[in-house]
C-alpha positions in Angstrom: 44.5 -0.2 -14.9 44.3 -0.3 -11.2 44.6 3.5 -11.1 41.7 3.8 -13.6 39.5 1.3 -11.6 40.1 3.3 -8.4 39.2 6.3 -10.1 36.2 4.9 -12.1 34.6 2.9 -9.1 35.5 5.6 -6.5 33.9 9.2 -5.6 35.2 12.6 -6.1 36.2 15.2 -3.4 34.5 18.0 -5.4 30.9 18.3 -7.0 31.0 16.5 -10.4 27.3 16.3 -10.9 24.6 19.0 -10.9 21.0 18.8 -11.4 19.3 20.2 -14.3 22.2 19.5 -16.8 22.6 17.2 -19.6 24.0 14.6 -17.5 20.9 14.8 -15.5 18.4 14.9 -18.3 20.0 12.5 -20.7 19.1 9.3 -18.7 15.4 10.5 -18.1 15.1 11.3 -21.8 16.4 7.8 -22.6 13.9 6.2 -20.2 10.9 8.2 -21.6 12.0 7.2 -25.3 12.2 3.6 -24.3 8.7 3.6 -22.5 7.4 5.3 -25.8 8.9 2.5 -27.9 7.4 0.0 -25.7 4.1 1.5 -26.2 4.6 2.1 -29.9 5.4 -1.6 -30.6 3.4 -3.2 -27.8 1.2 -5.4 -30.3 4.4 -6.5 -32.0 6.1 -7.3 -28.5 3.1 -9.1 -27.0 2.7 -11.5 -29.9 6.4 -12.3 -30.1 6.8 -15.9 -28.9 10.2 -15.0 -27.1 8.8 -11.8 -25.4 10.0 -13.3 -21.9 13.4 -12.7 -23.0 13.0 -9.2 -22.8 11.5 -9.4 -19.2 14.3 -11.6 -18.1 16.9 -9.0 -19.5 15.3 -6.2 -17.7 15.2 -8.3 -14.4 19.0 -9.3 -14.9 19.9 -5.6 -15.3 17.8 -4.5 -12.2 19.3 -7.1 -10.0 23.0 -6.7 -11.2 22.8 -2.9 -11.0 21.4 -3.0 -7.5 23.8 -5.6 -6.2 26.7 -4.0 -7.9 26.2 -1.0 -5.5 27.3 -3.2 -2.6 30.0 -5.1 -4.6 31.6 -1.6 -5.2 31.5 -0.7 -1.5 33.2 -3.9 -0.6 35.9 -3.5 -3.3 36.8 -0.1 -2.2 36.7 0.1 1.7 37.4 3.7 1.6 33.8 4.5 0.5 32.7 3.4 3.9 30.5 0.4 3.7 28.7 0.8 7.1 25.3 0.3 8.3 24.8 4.0 8.8 24.0 4.6 5.2 24.4 1.3 3.3 21.7 -1.2 4.6 19.2 -2.1 2.2 16.5 -0.2 3.6 14.7 2.1 1.3 12.0 2.6 -1.2 14.1 2.6 -4.4 16.0 -0.3 -3.3 13.0 -2.5 -2.7 11.3 -1.1 -5.7 14.0 -2.4 -7.8 13.8 -5.9 -6.0 10.2 -6.0 -6.6 10.2 -4.9 -10.1 12.7 -7.5 -11.0 10.6 -10.4 -9.6 7.5 -8.7 -11.1 8.7 -8.8 -14.6 10.0 -12.3 -14.3 7.0 -13.9 -12.7 4.3 -11.3 -13.8 3.3 -10.8 -10.3 0.1 -8.6 -9.8 1.0 -8.0 -6.1 4.5 -6.9 -6.8 3.1 -4.7 -9.7 0.8 -3.1 -7.2 3.5 -2.1 -4.7 5.9 -1.2 -7.5 3.5 1.1 -9.2 2.7 3.3 -6.2 6.2 3.1 -4.9 7.8 4.1 -8.1 5.5 6.9 -9.1 5.2 8.3 -5.5 8.6 7.8 -4.2 11.3 6.8 -6.6 10.4 9.5 -9.1 11.9 12.1 -6.7 15.1 10.4 -7.0 15.0 11.1 -10.8 14.2 14.8 -10.1 16.8 15.4 -7.3 19.5 12.6 -7.7 21.4 13.8 -4.5 23.7 10.8 -4.3 25.5 11.9 -7.5 26.9 15.1 -6.1 30.5 13.6 -6.1 30.2 11.3 -9.0 29.6 12.4 -12.4 29.4 10.6 -15.9 33.1 9.5 -15.6 32.1 7.4 -12.5 30.5 3.9 -12.2 28.1 5.1 -9.5 26.6 7.4 -11.9 25.5 4.7 -14.4 24.6 2.3 -11.6 22.3 5.0 -10.1 20.5 5.6 -13.3 20.1 1.7 -14.1 18.5 1.1 -10.5 16.2 4.2 -10.8 15.1 4.0 -14.5 14.8 0.4 -15.5 12.2 -0.3 -13.0 10.0 2.6 -14.6 10.5 0.9 -18.0 9.8 -2.5 -16.5 6.6 -1.1 -14.9 5.1 0.4 -18.1 6.3 -2.6 -19.9 3.9 -4.6 -17.8 1.1 -2.1 -18.3 1.5 -1.9 -21.9 2.3 -5.6 -22.8 0.5 -7.5 -20.2 -2.2 -5.3 -19.5 -1.6 -4.8 -15.7 -3.1 -1.9 -13.8 -3.7 -0.9 -10.3 -6.8 -0.8 -8.2 -7.9 0.4 -4.8 -6.9 -2.6 -3.4 -3.3 -2.2 -5.0 -3.0 1.2 -3.1 -3.9 -0.4 0.1 -1.2 -3.2 -0.4 1.3 -0.6 -1.3 0.4 1.6 1.7 0.7 -1.4 4.1 4.0 -2.5 2.7 5.4 1.1 2.9 4.2 1.2 6.7 6.2 -2.0 7.3 9.2 -0.4 5.7 9.0 2.8 7.6 8.6 0.8 11.0 11.7 -1.0 10.1 13.7 2.2 9.0 12.6 3.8 12.3 13.9 1.0 14.4 17.0 1.0 12.6 17.5 4.7 12.8 17.0 4.6 16.6 19.6 1.8 17.0 22.3 3.1 14.8 23.4 6.6 15.6 23.5 8.8 12.6 21.3 6.6 10.4 18.6 8.3 8.4 16.7 5.6 6.5 13.6 6.9 4.5 14.9 10.3 5.7 12.6 9.9 8.7 15.3 11.2 11.1 16.4 14.4 9.6 16.7 16.1 6.3 19.2 15.1 3.5 22.6 16.2 3.7 22.4 17.4 0.0 19.6 19.7 -1.5 16.4 17.8 -2.4 12.7 18.1 -2.2 12.6 17.0 1.4 14.5 20.2 2.6 11.2 21.9 3.0 10.1 19.4 5.7 10.8 20.5 9.4 13.3 18.5 11.5 10.8 17.6 14.1 10.3 13.8 13.8 6.5 13.7 14.7 5.6 16.7 12.4 8.0 15.5 9.7 6.6 12.0 9.6 3.0 13.3 9.6 3.5 15.7 6.7 5.4 12.7 4.9 2.3 10.5 5.4 -0.2 13.2 4.2 1.9 13.9 1.2 2.4 10.1 0.4 -1.5 9.7 0.7 -2.2 12.6 -1.7 0.5 11.3 -4.1 -1.3 7.8 -4.0 -4.5 9.4 -5.0 -2.9 11.4 -7.7 -1.2 8.6 -9.5 -4.4 6.3 -9.2 -6.6 9.2 -10.6 -6.2 8.5 -14.1 -7.3 4.9 -13.6 -10.3 6.1 -11.5 -11.4 8.5 -14.5 -10.7 5.9 -17.0 -13.0 3.3 -15.2 -15.7 6.1 -14.7 -15.8 6.9 -18.3 -15.5 3.2 -19.4 -16.4 0.8 -16.6 -14.5 -2.5 -16.6 -17.7 -4.5 -17.2 -18.1 -2.3 -20.5 -14.4 -2.9 -21.4 -14.7 -6.6 -21.0 -17.9 -6.8 -23.0 -16.1 -4.8 -25.8 -13.2 -7.1 -26.0 
């Protein structure tokens, strides 16, 4: 049993996971199916008297999945639980925390931040899940990674379909300010701890990712990231802008 746990909770020494394989597509497909089912049965779910239990379950999964990452590091010191890589300073980490509290308290502010952070940041972790290079489907880390990177998306669209939440221009401003604050913290930590690379501001990732195209120069790298994030914010808000332009909110309220 001990040998199994050491293997299951540990990490391999050779590549066990590759992008664009069934092990990569299966969790994404599962997430899309769950989002579709939420949309398909939105009226039934919304009218269910115990609907809040579903939100509590999602929050419980998110919190446990996020915390288990650190529990695993403590349980297996050989994984290197050090501040160079394992401080909770990242868009995905805080998106999980924000989403868990969002679904419990139906917080509009946390929805605002989560919407832009997930669709403009965490979505790239789904496209290039670089932390999984040495941990395939036979390892705990594989399932923990996908739980913290997919359940928040389900929770986000759950709040959109069931509780009619939506972003506004003010939402984008809130999310941008929150991201700026996180970036300042990450920059400070990167400078205080040799080798730290939180938010990938210091250098490209060690494994192949969409950030590899960015230059190593900090100023230019940061500028490009800021421009890209701004464009992504505009892109993910565009559907709501077009919806409002076609059917203004005042008209929608009158129709309801």
